[in-house]
C-alpha positions in Angstrom: 11.9 5.7 18.0 12.1 5.6 14.7 9.4 7.2 12.8 8.1 4.2 11.3 8.0 2.8 14.8 5.8 5.7 16.0 3.2 4.8 13.1 3.3 1.3 13.0 -0.2 1.2 10.3 -0.5 3.2 8.0 -3.8 4.0 5.4 -2.8 5.9 2.1 -6.1 7.4 0.4 -5.4 7.7 -2.9 -3.7 4.8 -5.6 -2.5 6.7 -8.6 1.3 6.9 -9.0 1.9 9.2 -5.5 -0.4 7.0 -3.2 1.0 4.0 -4.7 4.5 5.2 -4.0 4.0 6.1 -0.7 2.2 3.1 0.3 5.0 0.9 -0.8 7.6 3.0 1.3 5.7 3.3 4.1 5.7 -1.0 3.6 9.0 -1.5 3.1 10.2 0.5 6.4 8.0 -2.4 8.1 4.4 -0.5 8.4 1.2 -2.4 7.8 -0.5 -0.1 5.0 -3.9 0.2 4.0 -4.6 1.3 0.3 -7.3 2.5 -1.0 -9.4 5.1 -3.0 -12.3 7.2 -4.6 -12.4 4.4 -7.4 -12.4 0.9 -5.6 -11.6 -0.5 -9.9 -7.8 1.5 -9.4 -6.0 0.0 -6.3 -5.8 -3.5 -7.7 -3.0 -2.2 -10.4 -2.1 0.2 -7.9 -0.7 -3.1 -5.9 0.1 -4.4 -8.8 2.8 -1.7 -9.5 4.0 -2.0 -5.6 4.3 -5.1 -6.5 6.3 -4.4 -10.1 8.0 -2.3 -8.1 9.4 -4.6 -5.2 10.4 -7.4 -7.7 12.1 -4.5 -9.7 14.2 -3.6 -6.9 15.1 -7.4 -6.0 16.4 -8.7 -9.5 18.6 -5.3 -9.3 19.8 -6.2 -6.0 18.8 -2.6 -3.7 16.0 -5.3 -1.4 16.1 -8.3 -0.5 13.4 -10.9 -1.0 12.5 -10.7 2.4 11.4 -7.0 2.3 
């Protein structure tokens, strides 16, 4: 059993640099991710950064578009 199979759902508390990075890695690994922060207004910008990072990975050939 892979580590991610043991934890199909991940909640990341804190949408800063580290939090959105953890959320991104967990999502790419196949987990369902919930990203939250004490300041709700920072969650959407964090999700935007994740989307930008993933798009960059696809553009560089590091990720498949399905991931």
